[in-house]
N, CA, C and O atoms as a MOPAC input file, in Angstrom:
PM7 MOZYME 1SCF
protein

 N     64.22100 1    43.63400 1    40.68200 1
 C     65.52900 1    44.21900 1    41.30900 1
 C     65.38700 1    45.57700 1    41.76800 1
 O     64.76100 1    46.42700 1    41.13400 1
 N     65.94900 1    45.78000 1    42.83800 1
 C     66.16400 1    47.16100 1    43.44700 1
 C     67.15400 1    48.07300 1    42.50900 1
 O     67.88300 1    47.63300 1    41.62000 1
 N     67.03400 1    49.25600 1    42.85400 1
 C     67.89700 1    50.31400 1    42.21700 1
 C     69.29700 1    50.13300 1    42.50800 1
 O     70.17700 1    50.43300 1    41.70100 1
 N     69.54500 1    49.58500 1    43.79800 1
 C     71.04100 1    49.24400 1    44.41200 1
 C     71.55100 1    48.11600 1    43.69600 1
 O     72.75500 1    48.08800 1    43.44300 1
 N     70.73300 1    47.09200 1    43.30100 1
 C     70.99700 1    45.68000 1    42.70200 1
 C     70.39600 1    45.71000 1    41.64500 1
 O     69.29400 1    45.16700 1    41.72200 1
 N     70.68800 1    46.18600 1    40.50900 1
 C     70.11100 1    45.95900 1    39.07200 1
 C     70.23000 1    44.57300 1    38.54600 1
 O     71.06100 1    43.81500 1    39.04800 1
 N     69.43600 1    44.17300 1    37.54000 1
 C     69.42400 1    42.91400 1    37.03000 1
 C     70.85500 1    43.20500 1    36.07700 1
 O     70.86300 1    43.86900 1    35.04000 1
 N     71.91300 1    42.61100 1    36.63300 1
 C     73.26700 1    42.57600 1    35.80400 1
 C     73.26700 1    42.07600 1    34.77800 1
 O     73.89600 1    42.65400 1    33.89200 1
 N     72.58400 1    40.82800 1    34.46000 1
 C     72.69700 1    39.94800 1    33.23100 1
 C     71.81200 1    40.83100 1    32.23900 1
 O     72.20400 1    41.01300 1    31.08700 1
 N     70.74700 1    41.31700 1    32.64700 1
 C     69.76100 1    42.19200 1    31.82100 1
 C     70.33600 1    43.42300 1    31.47500 1
 O     69.96700 1    43.92100 1    30.41100 1
 N     71.20700 1    44.04800 1    32.19200 1
 C     71.93500 1    45.34500 1    31.95700 1
 C     72.95800 1    44.95200 1    30.84000 1
 O     73.09300 1    45.68400 1    29.86000 1
 N     73.50600 1    44.07600 1    30.94800 1
 C     74.82800 1    43.69000 1    29.90900 1
 C     74.07000 1    43.22500 1    28.64100 1
 O     74.45900 1    43.64500 1    27.55100 1
 N     73.06900 1    42.43000 1    28.71000 1
 C     72.43300 1    42.04400 1    27.47200 1
 C     71.65600 1    43.37400 1    26.79800 1
 O     71.53400 1    43.53100 1    25.58400 1
 N     71.20200 1    44.20900 1    27.72200 1
 C     70.38800 1    45.55500 1    27.06300 1
 C     71.54300 1    46.43800 1    26.22100 1
 O     71.24900 1    47.04600 1    25.19200 1
 N     72.74100 1    46.42900 1    26.72900 1
 C     73.86900 1    47.37900 1    26.16900 1
 C     74.24200 1    46.64400 1    24.77800 1
 O     75.34200 1    46.12300 1    24.59200 1
 N     73.30800 1    46.66000 1    23.91900 1
 C     73.67000 1    45.79000 1    22.67200 1
 C     73.93600 1    47.22400 1    21.69400 1
 O     73.17300 1    48.18300 1    21.58200 1
 N     75.13400 1    47.04000 1    21.11100 1
 C     75.43700 1    47.94900 1    20.02000 1
 C     75.37300 1    47.21800 1    18.73300 1
 O     75.19100 1    46.00000 1    18.73600 1
 N     75.52400 1    47.93600 1    17.54900 1
 C     75.39400 1    47.22600 1    16.34000 1
 C     75.93300 1    45.88900 1    15.94400 1
 O     75.26200 1    45.04900 1    15.34600 1
 N     77.57000 1    45.68300 1    16.42200 1
 C     78.24900 1    44.92300 1    16.32200 1
 C     77.69100 1    43.59300 1    16.97500 1
 O     77.65200 1    42.47000 1    16.47300 1
 N     77.24700 1    44.03500 1    18.29900 1
 C     76.87900 1    42.90000 1    19.07200 1
 C     75.64500 1    42.42900 1    18.59500 1
 O     75.42400 1    41.22000 1    18.66900 1
 N     74.73000 1    43.25300 1    18.07400 1
 C     73.36600 1    42.75000 1    17.58700 1
 C     73.77700 1    41.76800 1    16.34900 1
 O     73.21200 1    40.67800 1    16.25200 1
 N     74.73700 1    42.15500 1    15.43500 1
 C     75.00300 1    41.46800 1    14.40800 1
 C     75.63800 1    40.12200 1    14.90500 1
 O     75.38800 1    39.06000 1    14.33400 1
 N     76.45100 1    40.20600 1    15.96900 1
 C     77.18100 1    38.79900 1    16.34700 1
 C     75.93500 1    37.86300 1    16.61400 1
 O     75.94100 1    36.74300 1    16.10400 1
 N     74.84200 1    38.27800 1    17.40800 1
 C     73.76200 1    37.54600 1    17.98000 1
 C     72.93300 1    36.80300 1    16.69100 1
 O     72.29500 1    35.75300 1    16.77300 1
 N     73.10400 1    37.55700 1    15.60200 1
 C     72.48500 1    36.86000 1    14.38000 1
 C     73.01900 1    35.91800 1    13.56000 1
 O     72.34900 1    35.25200 1    12.77000 1
 N     74.46800 1    35.81000 1    13.74400 1
 C     75.39400 1    34.78200 1    13.12200 1
 C     75.27600 1    33.52100 1    14.00200 1
 O     75.45600 1    33.64000 1    15.21400 1
 N     74.98000 1    32.30300 1    13.45500 1
 C     74.86700 1    31.13400 1    14.25200 1
 C     76.07400 1    30.73100 1    15.09600 1
 O     75.93800 1    30.31000 1    16.24400 1
 N     77.23500 1    30.86800 1    14.51100 1
 C     78.45800 1    30.37100 1    15.19900 1
 C     78.80600 1    31.39700 1    16.27600 1
 O     79.42200 1    31.00700 1    17.26800 1
 N     78.43200 1    32.77500 1    16.14600 1
 C     78.89900 1    33.65400 1    17.18700 1
 C     77.68900 1    33.96100 1    18.05100 1
 O     77.91200 1    34.81000 1    18.91400 1
 N     76.49400 1    33.47700 1    18.01900 1
 C     75.48000 1    33.73700 1    18.90500 1
 C     75.66500 1    32.87400 1    20.15600 1
 O     75.05600 1    33.23000 1    21.16400 1
 N     76.37900 1    31.85900 1    20.20500 1
 C     76.62300 1    31.12800 1    21.47400 1
 C     77.74200 1    31.83300 1    22.00900 1
 O     77.68900 1    32.24400 1    23.16800 1
 N     78.69400 1    32.01200 1    21.33700 1
 C     79.83100 1    32.91000 1    21.92500 1
 C     79.60000 1    34.32900 1    22.58500 1
 O     80.09700 1    34.73500 1    23.63600 1
 N     78.73800 1    34.98900 1    21.73800 1
 C     78.31400 1    36.18000 1    22.41300 1
 C     77.46200 1    36.00900 1    23.54600 1
 O     77.65100 1    36.81900 1    24.45400 1
 N     76.58500 1    35.16500 1    23.71100 1
 C     75.90600 1    34.95700 1    25.06700 1
 C     76.80700 1    34.68000 1    25.88800 1
 O     76.90900 1    35.36300 1    26.90700 1
 N     77.65200 1    33.63900 1    25.64500 1
 C     78.77500 1    33.03900 1    26.93100 1
 C     79.38700 1    34.44600 1    27.34200 1
 O     79.36300 1    34.85600 1    28.50300 1
 N     79.87700 1    35.07100 1    26.38900 1
 C     80.62300 1    36.57800 1    26.80900 1
 C     79.67900 1    37.26300 1    27.38900 1
 O     80.18000 1    37.93500 1    28.29000 1
 N     78.37100 1    37.44200 1    27.29300 1
 C     77.69400 1    38.46500 1    28.21600 1
 C     77.47800 1    37.72600 1    29.57900 1
 O     77.44900 1    38.38200 1    30.62000 1
 N     77.33400 1    36.42100 1    29.58300 1
 C     77.46300 1    35.81600 1    30.96800 1
 C     78.69100 1    36.07400 1    31.75000 1
 O     78.63300 1    36.36600 1    32.94500 1
 N     79.74800 1    35.97500 1    31.12900 1
 C     81.08100 1    36.24200 1    31.79500 1
 C     81.29200 1    37.80900 1    32.18000 1
 O     81.90300 1    38.14900 1    33.19300 1
 N     80.76300 1    38.65000 1    31.32900 1
 C     80.79600 1    39.96300 1    31.82900 1
 C     79.79600 1    40.26000 1    32.92300 1
 O     80.11500 1    41.10400 1    33.76000 1
 N     78.64200 1    39.67100 1    33.01000 1
 C     77.49500 1    39.83400 1    34.00600 1
 C     78.31600 1    39.20200 1    35.21900 1
 O     78.27900 1    39.74500 1    36.32300 1
 N     78.98900 1    38.15300 1    35.01300 1
 C     79.54500 1    37.41400 1    36.19900 1
 C     80.53500 1    38.28000 1    36.84800 1
 O     80.59700 1    38.25900 1    38.07700 1
 N     81.40400 1    39.12500 1    36.09400 1
 C     82.23300 1    39.65200 1    36.55700 1
 C     81.75200 1    41.08300 1    37.55000 1
 O     82.14900 1    41.44200 1    38.65800 1
 N     80.64700 1    41.73300 1    36.53000 1
 C     80.24200 1    42.77900 1    37.42900 1
 C     79.24100 1    42.43300 1    38.67100 1
 O     78.96700 1    43.26800 1    39.53300 1
 N     78.84000 1    41.39100 1    38.66100 1
 C     78.29900 1    40.89600 1    39.91800 1
 C     79.16400 1    40.51100 1    41.03900 1
 O     78.88000 1    40.71500 1    42.21900 1
 N     80.34700 1    39.88500 1    40.57200 1
 C     81.54600 1    39.48000 1    41.60600 1
 C     82.14900 1    40.88500 1    42.16000 1
 O     82.52100 1    41.02900 1    43.32400 1
 N     82.19700 1    41.94600 1    41.12500 1
 C     82.77700 1    43.18400 1    41.69800 1
 C     81.85600 1    43.89900 1    42.63400 1
 O     82.26300 1    44.43100 1    43.66600 1
 N     80.54900 1    43.90000 1    42.23500 1
 C     79.56800 1    44.49400 1    43.25200 1
 C     79.46700 1    43.63500 1    44.31800 1
 O     79.06800 1    44.23400 1    45.31600 1
 N     79.67500 1    42.44700 1    44.50300 1
 C     79.72700 1    41.93900 1    45.82400 1
 C     80.90600 1    42.14600 1    46.70700 1
 O     80.74500 1    42.31700 1    47.91500 1
 N     82.18000 1    42.13700 1    46.11100 1
 C     83.15800 1    42.40800 1    46.60100 1
 C     83.17600 1    43.75000 1    47.31400 1
 O     83.52000 1    43.94100 1    48.48100 1
 N     82.69300 1    44.77500 1    46.30900 1
 C     82.50500 1    46.13900 1    47.00200 1
 C     81.71000 1    46.22800 1    48.32600 1
 O     82.12900 1    46.84400 1    49.30600 1
 N     80.47200 1    45.53300 1    48.28000 1
 C     79.57100 1    45.32700 1    49.42300 1
 C     80.52000 1    44.82900 1    50.46200 1
 O     80.61800 1    45.48600 1    51.49900 1
 N     81.17500 1    43.82800 1    50.31900 1
 C     82.00800 1    42.86700 1    51.53100 1
 C     82.82000 1    44.12900 1    51.95200 1
 O     82.75700 1    44.56800 1    53.10000 1
 N     83.52500 1    44.65200 1    51.05200 1
 C     84.65400 1    45.74900 1    51.45300 1
 C     83.92900 1    46.62700 1    52.45600 1
 O     84.34300 1    46.70100 1    53.61300 1
 N     82.78200 1    47.34200 1    52.01600 1
 C     82.04500 1    48.38400 1    52.83500 1
 C     81.79600 1    47.75800 1    54.22800 1
 O     82.13500 1    48.33700 1    55.25900 1
 N     81.24400 1    46.65900 1    54.21400 1
 C     80.79600 1    45.91500 1    55.59600 1
 C     82.07200 1    45.80000 1    56.43500 1
 O     82.10300 1    46.16300 1    57.61100 1
 N     83.20900 1    45.24200 1    55.73700 1
 C     84.45500 1    45.13400 1    56.49300 1
 C     84.87600 1    46.45500 1    57.23600 1
 O     85.21300 1    46.44700 1    58.41900 1
 N     84.83000 1    47.65000 1    56.41900 1
 C     85.26600 1    48.90700 1    56.80700 1
 C     84.38300 1    49.39400 1    58.03700 1
 O     84.89000 1    49.97200 1    58.99900 1
 N     82.83600 1    49.07900 1    57.92200 1
 C     81.95100 1    49.49300 1    58.90800 1
 C     82.38400 1    48.57800 1    60.28400 1
 O     82.46300 1    49.12500 1    61.38400 1
 N     82.63300 1    47.24800 1    60.11300 1
 C     83.05700 1    46.52100 1    61.04600 1
 C     84.29700 1    46.90500 1    61.72600 1
 O     84.32600 1    46.76100 1    62.94900 1
 N     85.39000 1    47.40200 1    61.08300 1
 C     86.48500 1    48.06700 1    61.54500 1
 C     86.33100 1    49.32200 1    62.42400 1
 O     87.03100 1    49.56900 1    63.40600 1
 N     85.42300 1    50.01300 1    61.99400 1
 C     85.25500 1    51.22100 1    62.54300 1
 C     84.45300 1    50.76900 1    63.96000 1
 O     84.74600 1    51.26500 1    65.04800 1
 N     83.53900 1    49.89000 1    63.80800 1
 C     82.75700 1    49.66700 1    65.20700 1
 C     83.82500 1    48.93900 1    66.15500 1
 O     83.71400 1    48.97900 1    67.38000 1
 N     84.90600 1    48.24600 1    65.47300 1
 C     85.98100 1    47.69400 1    66.58200 1
 C     86.62700 1    48.59300 1    67.23000 1
 O     86.85600 1    48.45600 1    68.43200 1
 N     87.04700 1    49.71900 1    66.49400 1
 C     87.73800 1    50.82700 1    66.99000 1
 C     87.23800 1    51.59100 1    68.03900 1
 O     87.88300 1    51.99600 1    69.00600 1
 N     85.76200 1    51.81400 1    67.74400 1
 C     84.88000 1    52.62700 1    68.82600 1
 C     84.81700 1    51.68700 1    69.94900 1
 O     84.97900 1    52.13700 1    71.08300 1
 N     84.55800 1    50.18300 1    69.73900 1
 C     84.34700 1    49.49000 1    70.87400 1
 C     85.50900 1    49.49500 1    71.77900 1
 O     85.33600 1    49.55800 1    72.99600 1
 N     86.89700 1    49.42000 1    71.16100 1
 C     88.10900 1    49.43900 1    71.92200 1
 C     88.28400 1    50.86200 1    72.59100 1
 O     88.97800 1    50.82000 1    73.60700 1
 N     87.86900 1    51.95000 1    72.28900 1
 C     87.82400 1    53.21000 1    72.76500 1
 C     86.73000 1    53.14700 1    73.80700 1
 O     87.05100 1    53.73000 1    74.84300 1
 N     85.69500 1    52.67800 1    73.81900 1
 C     84.64200 1    52.47900 1    74.73700 1
 C     85.16400 1    51.61500 1    75.94400 1
 O     84.97600 1    52.05100 1    77.08000 1
 N     85.81600 1    50.40000 1    75.75900 1
 C     86.42500 1    49.59500 1    76.75500 1
 C     87.46000 1    50.35500 1    77.46000 1
 O     87.48100 1    50.20200 1    78.68100 1
 N     88.43200 1    51.24500 1    76.87100 1
 C     89.45100 1    51.85400 1    77.47600 1
 C     88.57800 1    52.89100 1    78.45400 1
 O     88.83400 1    52.95600 1    79.65600 1
 N     87.63300 1    53.61500 1    77.90200 1
 C     87.03900 1    54.52600 1    78.93600 1
 C     86.30200 1    53.93800 1    80.00400 1
 O     86.26200 1    54.46300 1    81.11600 1
 N     85.68700 1    52.81900 1    79.70900 1
 C     85.16400 1    52.13800 1    80.80700 1
 C     86.14700 1    51.64300 1    81.93200 1
 O     85.86500 1    51.82000 1    83.11700 1
 N     87.27500 1    51.03500 1    81.54700 1
 C     88.24100 1    50.84900 1    82.47700 1
 C     88.73600 1    51.92900 1    83.20600 1
 O     88.96700 1    51.85200 1    84.41300 1
 N     88.92000 1    52.99100 1    82.49800 1
 C     89.29100 1    54.23500 1    83.06100 1
 C     88.30400 1    54.62000 1    84.28200 1
 O     88.65000 1    54.70600 1    85.46000 1
 N     87.22300 1    54.79900 1    83.85400 1
 C     86.00600 1    54.85300 1    84.84100 1
 C     85.99900 1    53.98300 1    85.88700 1
 O     85.87000 1    54.36200 1    87.05100 1
 N     86.13200 1    52.81300 1    85.55400 1
 C     85.98500 1    51.81300 1    86.89200 1
 C     87.15900 1    52.04100 1    87.77400 1
 O     87.02700 1    51.83100 1    88.98000 1
 N     88.25300 1    52.43400 1    87.31000 1
 C     89.47500 1    52.87000 1    88.02100 1
 C     89.11600 1    54.03800 1    88.92800 1
 O     89.20000 1    53.91400 1    90.14900 1
 N     88.71700 1    55.16900 1    88.35600 1
 C     88.45100 1    56.27500 1    89.13200 1
 C     87.30700 1    56.04900 1    90.05200 1
 O     87.29100 1    56.66700 1    91.11700 1
 N     86.39700 1    55.27000 1    89.76700 1
 C     85.33000 1    54.95100 1    90.82200 1
 C     85.96200 1    54.22500 1    91.82500 1
 O     85.75500 1    54.60200 1    92.97900 1
 N     86.65100 1    53.31600 1    91.65200 1
 C     87.37500 1    52.47900 1    92.65600 1
 C     88.23400 1    53.71000 1    93.72300 1
 O     88.15400 1    53.79300 1    94.94900 1
 N     88.95000 1    54.47700 1    92.88000 1
 C     89.56000 1    55.50700 1    93.88700 1
 C     88.67600 1    56.30500 1    94.60200 1
 O     88.89900 1    56.52600 1    95.79200 1
 N     87.69500 1    56.77200 1    94.03700 1
 C     86.70100 1    57.52800 1    94.84300 1
 C     86.00700 1    56.91400 1    95.88300 1
 O     85.57000 1    57.59300 1    96.81300 1
 N     85.83000 1    55.50800 1    95.82500 1
 C     85.35600 1    54.79600 1    96.82600 1
 C     86.27200 1    54.47400 1    98.11600 1
 O     85.94000 1    54.22500 1    99.27500 1
 N     87.49900 1    54.56100 1    97.52700 1
 C     88.73500 1    54.57100 1    98.70900 1
 C     88.84600 1    55.57000 1    99.40400 1
 O     89.02700 1    55.54700 1   100.62200 1
 N     88.72500 1    56.82200 1    98.52900 1
 C     88.87300 1    58.08700 1    99.14600 1
 C     87.66500 1    58.42000 1   100.25800 1
 O     87.86600 1    58.84300 1   101.39700 1
 N     86.46200 1    58.15200 1    99.70300 1
 C     85.29000 1    58.17100 1   100.53700 1
 C     85.45400 1    57.37500 1   101.85700 1
 O     85.11800 1    57.79800 1   102.96300 1
 N     85.96100 1    56.28100 1   101.62400 1
 C     86.18500 1    55.30600 1   103.00100 1
 C     87.01900 1    56.00900 1   103.84800 1
 O     86.67800 1    56.02600 1   105.03100 1
 N     88.27000 1    56.73300 1   103.45800 1
 C     89.31900 1    57.23300 1   104.08900 1
 C     88.59100 1    58.60400 1   104.91900 1
 O     88.78000 1    58.93100 1   106.09000 1
 N     87.81200 1    59.19000 1   104.02000 1
 C     87.35600 1    60.48400 1   104.65300 1
 C     86.23700 1    60.15400 1   105.78000 1
 O     86.07600 1    60.82000 1   106.80400 1
 N     85.50400 1    59.02500 1   105.41500 1
 C     84.47400 1    58.68600 1   106.49000 1
 C     85.13600 1    58.23600 1   107.83100 1
 O     84.63800 1    58.51500 1   108.92200 1
 N     86.25100 1    57.54800 1   107.68900 1
 C     86.70200 1    56.92100 1   108.98200 1
 C     87.97600 1    57.72300 1   109.40000 1
 O     88.77400 1    57.20600 1   110.18200 1
 N     88.17800 1    58.95000 1   108.90600 1
 C     89.19400 1    59.71100 1   109.44900 1
 C     89.12200 1    60.27400 1   110.65600 1
 O     88.05600 1    60.79900 1   110.97800 1
 N     90.19300 1    60.27800 1   111.53200 1
 C     90.12400 1    60.68500 1   112.96200 1
 C     90.56300 1    62.36600 1   113.13000 1
 O     90.56800 1    62.89500 1   114.24200 1

């Protein structure tokens, strides 16, 4: 696993305090503790994925805004080019 995407389940299991270690020794609580660790790891992973999706969405929104600005500028430039072309024709054929 990379530093950006650590082994979440391993991280949850590695964070064992003394109560958690005791729960793992008691047969009835062992399964519960393991399932709870899976639930916690699942929540951490879902939050990490949602954060990544949010950052991606923000990046796309930023690109969309830049593209809109660029489209507006290109439209204005095209209009200016057309006006220059018309003016050039008028100057060239003026009497």
